[in-house]
N, C-alpha and C positions, 0 to 999 in steps of 0.2 A: 687228817693229813699232816699235820705237823707232827703229831705225837708219835707216829709213826718212822716218818724221817728221824727225829731224836733218837727213838729205840732202836734205828740200824747203826746209826752213827755209834751210837753205846755201844753196840755190839761188835760193831768193825773195831772199836779200839781196844774191844776188851782180848780179842783173838789176836792180834798185833802183839799186845802184852805179854798174851800166853805162847804163842814161838818165839818170840824174843826170848823170854825166861828158858824155854827148854834147849834154845842155841849157846845157851852161856856156858863155860868151861864148868867142868865140877870142882877146879879150885875154886870157883867164887863164892863168899862168904852165903851160910843158908842163911841169916834173917834179911837178905833181899826180898822187897814188896812191891807193889802196884797201889797207886794212889786211889782212894777212892774217889768218886766224882759222879756229877749229875748229867743222864743222857737227855732231860727233859726237866725244863723248869716252869713254875705256872708264869700266865701273862694276865694284866689287865683286864677285867671283864666289866662289864653291865650287864644288868640283873633288875627284875622287877620283883617288888613284894610277891612272894608266893613262886615263886620259881626254884627249880634247881641247878642247881651251878656247880661245876668239876673244875677244881686247881687240877693240873696232874703234876705232878713229878716221879722221876724214875733216874734210878741211882743202879751208875753200874761198879762192880768191887766193893760192895758195901760191908763196912768192919765195926763203925759206930752204931749208935742207937739211932731211928730217926723220928724226928716230931715235927709237929706245923705249929707256927705260932701267930698268933690274932693279935697285931696293934704289940709285938715284941710279948706277948703272954703264951707260953706254955699250954698247948691244949689236951699235950700225954702222947706217950710211945705205941698205946696200944691203936690196933685196929678201929674197935670200939672205942670213941673215945668218952670216957665215962663222965657223964655231969655237963656232956653236950649232944643231948636227944637228937639234933637236927643234924650234926657231921659226924661223918664217916670215912676213913680211911680205905679206901677200894682198890683193887688190885692184887696181886699177889707176891709172896718174896721171890719165889722164883724167875719173875719176869724184873724184878726190882721195880714194880709199879707199887707206889703209896699216894697216888693222886687223892684229893679232898675234893668230896662232898657234900655239898649245905642244899638242904632241902627239910621245907621249904624256907625261901631266903625270906629275913625278915629286916627290918631298918637296922636292927642290930649287926647287920653282916655288914653294914656300911663300912670297911675297916679296909687294913694292909697286911696281907697275909705273908708266910714266908715259909719253906719247906729248910730243916734243920738235921745233918748226921751228924754225932758226936764222935772225938779220935778212937781210932782202933786199938783192939788191945798189946795189937804190935807194934803200936807209933804211928800210925798212919793217920793224918791229921784230920781233924774234922773240916764239913763243907758247907756253906749257906747257900741257898738258892737266893736267885735278888726277888725283892718283894713287887708284887703282884696285889693292883689296888682292884677289890670287890666295890662298884658304884650302884647303889642302890637307889630304884628309883619307884617312887610313888605317885599313881595316878590321882588326880584332886577329887575333892568330894564335889559334889554336884552344887554347881553356883545357886545363889539365893538373891534374891531382889528385896532388901529389906522393907520397903512400900508395899508388900504384898500383891497378891494377883490381879487388884483392881486398884484404880486411884482417880479420884474424881477433881478435878483441878478446873480453872477459869481461863479462857484461851488469851493468851498475851500475857498471863503472868509464870515467871520462871519458875522451874520445877528443878528438883534433882534425885535422882534416880541412883540408889546406889547396889552394886552386885558386887556380891561375897564369893571367893572361890577361894577353902581353905584345905591348908594338910596336904599339898600337894610339892612332889618333889621330882623334877625343877617346879620353879614357880608356873602357874597354869597364865595363860595369856589370854583376854578379857575384851571380846568384840562386841558391841552392839550394833543394833540392826533394827528400824524403824518400821511401820508398819506398811512401807512401800517397796519394802527391798532394799533399801541404800545403807550402806554402813556409815555408821557417825563417827567422824574424826575428829570435830572441830568441840570444842569445848567436855572435852574429859579428860579427869584428874584421875593417874592411875597411883595407888599405896601398896608397897609390899611389907608383910611382915612375917618375920623367921616365928617358928613353933619355939615352948623353952628349951626342947633338947638340940635344936639348932640344928637341924636335921630336916624339917619342912618348913612351906612358907604359906603363908594366909595372902591373898591376893584381895585387893579392893578397886573399884573402877567405878570413880564417879561421873554421873552423865547429867551436864546440865542442859535445859531443853525451855524454849519458849515456846507450847503448842499452839497451830492454830486449828480453827474449826474445822480440816480436812483431819484431825488426827482423831476426832472425836470418833470412837468405838476400835479404835484401833491398836494394834497391839504391839508394844516394846520388847525386843527380845534380847537377852544377856548371855551369851557364847562363852563358855569357857575349855580351854584344853590345854596340856603339856604334852609332850613326845610319848607320852605313854600310852594316853588316849588314840586310837586309832579315827574316834569319832566325837564332835563337838558335843558334850554336854551342855542343857540348856534351861535358862529362867525366865519368863514373862510377864509382862504387865500389862493390863488392859488399861486405857485410858478413858475414861467420859470426860468431853469437854464442855463445860458449860460455857454459851457463848452467847451475845447480844445478836437481836434477828438479824439475818443477810436478806434486804428489802429487794424486790423487782415487782415492778408496777407495768402491768401487762394491760393492753387494749383486747378485751374480748368479744366486742361484740357492737355493733354498728357503724362501723370501722370498712373501707375497701382492703381487698386483699396487700393494697399497698400502704395500709396504714392510716392514710388519708378519709375524713369523714367529710360527708355530704351534708352540705348545710341544712338546718333544721333535723336532722338527726337523733336519738336518744342514744348516745353510747353509755359502755358499762366497764370498769377497769377492776384489775384484781391487783388486789395486794398479795402476792406471794413472798411470805416470808419463812427462811429457814432457819430455825431457834431451839437452842437447847438450854432451857426449860421450856415447851412448844406454849405456854399460859402466857397469852399474847390479848393487848390491847390495840385499837388499832384508831388513827383519826387521820382525814382526808385536808387537804388545803387544796385552793384554788388560787392561784396567784400570790399565795403566802397568807389568804384571808382563809378563816376556818370554814368549815362547809359544815352546818347543823346536821342535826341526826345521821349524820354520816360516818358511825363509827365501828362499821362490820367489815369484812373481807373483799366484799365486792360495795361498788360504788357506782351511781348512774347519776348520769350528768344527760340532763333534757335540754329538749330543743335549742341543741349547738348553733349558735348563729356565726355570723363572721367576727362578731366580734371577739368572738374567742379566740379568733386565730392566736397562734403563737402564745396563748396561756399555758402554763405549767401546774398539772396536777401533780401532786405528791401524797404519798401514803407514807405515816409514821407510823412504825411499829415499836410496841416496847415490852420486855417482860423485866425479870427479876435482877438479870446481869447488866442490862442496858439499853440502849436506845438505837434504832437506826430505820433509815431511810431512803427513799425514792424517786424517781421523777417522771415525766413523762408529758411532752411538748405538742399541746395540739394542733394540729395541720388540717385546717378546715379548706374545702374547697365549694367554692360560690363562684357564683355568675357574674361576670362584668358588668360592674356600674359605674358612672360616672362620676369622679369627685370634684372636675373642673371640665365645665364644659366651654367651648371657644366659642369666643364672643364677634360680632359682627367689628370692622374693621375700616378706619375711613381713612384715606392716605391720599398724599399729592403725587402727583407722578413720580416715578423714579424713587421716593420713598421708602426704606424699607421698612416692613410690616413682621409682626410676630401673629400666630394662629398658637393658642395651647391647648392639648388636650389629655387629660388626667385621665387615668381609670383604675378603678380597685376592682381587683380579680386574682384567684387563686383555682387555677395555672396560674401563671401574670399572664395578661395577653398578647397578644401583639397588633400593633395599630399602624394601620395604612392612611393616608389622606388621599382622598379622591378630588379633582378639579373639574368643577362642571362651569364651565365659561360662559360668558353671556353672548359673545359672538360664536353660535353653533355653526354658521355654514363656513365659516375657516378653522374653527378649532373641535376638537371634540375632545370629551371628558377622558383624564387620564389619571393615574398617580402619578402622583407628587412627592410622597414622603411617606418615611415608615419610622417616625419615631416620633415622641408627644410634644414638642416642638418643631414647628414650621415656620420658615424664612421665607418672604415673599417681597420681590422688589415690584411694587405697585406700578400697573402699566393699564393700556387700554387689554392688552393680551392676557393678563393675570388676574384681572379684576370681574368676580363673579363667585359663585358657591362652593363654600370649599367643606367635603364632608370627613368626621373624623370618624371611621369607622374602626372597630373592637373586635377582637375575637380571642376567644378561649379554649382550649378543647374540651368538647362534651356541653359547651352551650352556645345560644343563639347568638348572632353578630349582633351586638349594638350601635347603632350610628348619632353621630351630632353633628350639626350644620353651623356654619358662620359665613357670613358674607363680605365679601373685600369690594368694598366701593371706591372709585376715586373721587373727590372732591372737584367741586364744579358749580357753576351756579345753578339757583333754581328751575326747576321746571313743572308747570303747569299742566295737568292732565285731563282737568275736567272737560264739557261739551261747552262750546262758544254758546249754544240755545239751551236755555227753560223754561221751564212752563210753568204757570200759576195752574195751580186745583182751584176752580170753580166752587166747592163743594167744605171748603178750610176756610178759616177766617186770615191764619197765617198761611205763608209760606215761605219756602228755604230756598237759598241759592247758596250751591256748594262750588267751593274752590278746592281742589285735592291739589297737592304740592309734593312733587320729588324732590327733596332737596337734602344733600349731603355738599357740608355739613348742614346743621338745623336754619331754619328759615330766623331770620333773627327781627324783620318786619312782614307781616301780613297788613293791608291796609286795603278799603273799598274805597271806591267811587261811584257816585249815581250820574248819569248823564254828564259826564267830567267835572262832577263838583267831588272834593274830597268829603266824606261820610265822618262826623264826630259823632263816634257810638256812644259814648261819656253823656254828651248832651241830645243827641236827637231822638227823642222815644218815639221814633217810626221804624226805627232799624236796632235789632238786638243781634248780637255777637255770639260765637263759641266754638270752640275748636277741638277735634276728636285727631289723638297721637295714630301715625299709620307708623308701619315699618318703618319704610323710607325717608318718612315727612309727614306732612300737617294735613289735615283738611277744616278749612275755612269756611263754616254757614252763617253766612248772614240771614236773618230771619224778618222779613217785610210785616212788618206788625198789623198791615191794613189790607185787605185785599179787595183793590178797585182799580179802574185804567191808570190813574193817576201816578203810581208806582211800576207803572208798565214802560220799558226803556232799556237804555244802553246801562250796564254795570258796571266796572273793573274792578278787578282781583289784581294786585299789586306782591309781589314778594318778593324781600332782598335777603340774602344771606352775605357770608364775607366773601364771596366769588364774583359775588354777580346779581343782578336782578331779572324777574319775567312779570309779565303783564299778559292778562286776558281782558277780554273786553266781550262779554257774557248779555245776548240778546237775552232779555226775560218778558216774554209776552203772556196773551192767552191762548190757552190749552185747545179751543174749538177751532181758528184758524187754521191751526197746524194739521190738527187731525185729521180735517177735511183732504189737508193738499195728501199726507201721508195714506189716508184711504182712498184717494185717487189714484195715486201712486201705485200700491198695492194690487187696486183693482186691475190695473192695467199689466201689471206682472202675470198676474194668476190667469187672465185672458192671453197673454202673450205663451204663457207655459202650458196650458190646456192645447193650445192651437199645433205651439211643436208635439206634445205629445201624441195628436190623435194622428200627427203624419208623422208621425214616426210610429206607430203602429200599423197604420195602411201601408209604411214602405215594408214592415217585417213581414207582412202578411205573403207578399211578393216573394218572398226568399225559398227558397229551398227548404225543405222542413225534414228532411231527411237526416240531417246530425246536429246534434248540441255541442256546443263550444264546451271546451273544458272547466271543472266548475269553480278553478281557484284562478281563471282570467282576471288580469288586473291593467284595464286599459290605462291610457297617459291620456289626462286630457288637461288644458290652460284655458287660462282663465284670464282676460285681460278686462280690467277695467279701466274706463276712461272718466273724469270729470272733468269739472272746470275749477279754478282757472289751470290748473296746469293736470299734466296725464301721468297717471301713475302705474308701474306697470306691477303686479303682485307674481311672487314667485311661483313659479309649474307647481302645482299639488298633484299628487297621484291618489284619484277616489278608489275602493275597490266596487267592482258593479261583480253580482251574480245572479244569473251568468248572462249578462248585456254584451253585445259584441262591441267592439273598439268604437267610436266616436269621439267626436271632440266639439265643443262648442264657445262662444267667445259673448260674454256679459259687459253690456258698456253702458256709462253714463254720457247722454249727449249734453245734458245739463242739468242743474240744479237739481230738479225733481222727475224726470222724465228718464226711461231706464227703457232701451232698447236689446233686446237679446236676439242672437246670432245662431246658426245653429248649422253647421254644417258639418256632410260626413264625406271620409275622405275618401277619393275613387279606391284606390290602393285599395282600403279596409274593404270598400264594398267588394270589388271581385274577390278578395279572400274569403268574406262572408258567403260568396255564391259558392265558390269553391268548396266551401264546408258544410254545404248546403243549411244554411242556418235559417229555421223557418219557425221558430219561437218568437213572438213578438215582446217587445224590452222595451224600458222606462228607464230615462237617463235621471239620476238625481242629484241635484247641485245645489250650492249655498246661493241663497237668495241677499245674501248681504250686499251692500253698498254704500259708498263713501259719495258724502255730499261737503259741500263748500262750509257748512257748519259747524262740519267737525276737522277744519284744517289743520288743527292743534296735537290730532292724536291719530297717530299711525295705526292702522288696524287691517291685521290679516284678515285672508278670507274667512274663516271660518270665527271670525268674529273677538279673538285673543290680542290686548294689547301688547304689541310690540317693545322693544328695548328703545329707548330715546336718546338721539346724540342732542346734547343740550348747547353743543355752538352752533350745528346743523341747523337745529330744528325753532331756536332763539325767534320769539315772535314779538314784537312790539306793538301796540295798541295805537291806534290813532289819537293822543290826547293832547288838546291846548296846552302848549306851553308847555310839554312835556317835563323839561330838564329841572323848570321850576316847579315843577309839581314832584317829581322825585324829591327833589331839598326840604320840600316842606312835608312831605310823606316821611323820611328820617327823622325830621324832629317830630312830627305829630305821633306816629304809629309807635303803638308798641314794642316789645323787644321780648322774641324769644329763645331761650339759651337751651 
């Protein structure tokens, strides 16, 4: 477009000059002329080697000779330039077009070109165009990585990769790409060197890299490009990284999904190792101790117990490059067991007492304390603590049994107990009548003592006289330890009537004393009495039963009572010398109708049983048409004045003793002097 604009401008100028010359008077001298000038001049251009280039040149009123110069060297005046086969002036003389065509362009054409016209024959001055610079570009050679296409190295060791791109004009730009698609810009050094002809450039890029395991079998790419290339040219190298094993210990068998190991299981571990080279040796450790005969990828651990809890299993793998290890901590689940059980506590009133209960379990156990009081009438069992330590202020309301209960998820609850006892005077709980055995040479007299704290002295007297156990050969003494006291057993070495009589058991602890007078006699006398009393009781029971059967047969027999009918029955026991009322008890009778009875002792050895049927119940039974005969079951236990020192329930079980209330002193002559003598002469129990 610019060429044609210049051509039109030159034509316009030529026409203007011609018209002016025609208008001049004829008197003007003949030698008047128009100067030769450029209608179009060459411009700077950029070309690639091998391309075609045209440098424009148009002249108006050309009078002289035209030629092109290259770096001020004349190329010739003919259109076909001799000696320059790639150069040619194109166009026509009529158009004044003498443009220079270069094909194919080479690096030699990288120069300054000028279009020149010499002076004309009639004195027309010569003209020169502006210099036009032809810049010739060359695409660089394909890049080359000097280390080759494959490189073996060791993890962590620094390597240098060198990429060369030669003969580029301008110099190529080199970029490094790692095997993950990231451009590497750090630790890159660039060196640029010109060629000997100073027209091209060689670029060298050096990448310093410390490859890690993840570079193994990855390809590093070198890209080279200058303004000539439309796309990058590349070279690449594959890295083979030798590295020490990367180890991971895996629990593959014998564990739950949570990774916990039930106690007693056989577990298997795998040593998963990633290494290059892959020729590996294995060693296994349990708490840093080498496990013999375990040198493979799989390790078995037999009979895992709670002793293995938090043990560390470690695998060490080694190859030619190095050594590496990994470990796993054992998490063994096992049922709870007591490591410290609560122990019995003896305390004074208002004293602070502590109970401890420690449990070993995994998962950890939850601990609760349950209090079972002595006073079951006014107090009920209840939870009193939830930690391994229980603090108690000793009193009559806090004395009793304490249960430590431990529960762990997935296992059965365990429990341990301890008793908190209030300190006080001793209490003798043996019977005050004991009998000799006619068929034995020796006879024992027992004195069972409840004592908190332990008894210091236990002594015996016969008919009011203290027995010297060490020197009196008629008697011997031994003791048995009880949970809450001691049993003293006096053995009578000869079985005859001379040794029947009253024996006294005297017990002393740091809080007081107790004495029991025991009547020791012949078995036959008391056997006849007991036999008589028993026969009378049986006769009375039979009569009552017969009366009930006859009475029940007269009742309407249409309907049966409910199977779970439980009537309330009250028993009153009367004895000598004081009246004792026993707590109301409920007896299960199936399917007897409700009835009440009273049993009383009017004397030491006689028993009278009175059976009464409530009228209201009788009417109810008639209404319900009860017709099945029934028998009433009840206890035949009784209390006589020979067992005044023991409180027994109707079922024969020993009730708890109030030492202050039930203290009983025997009738012994000069008791004060006797106790003083006893403390001096009796043995001490710690």
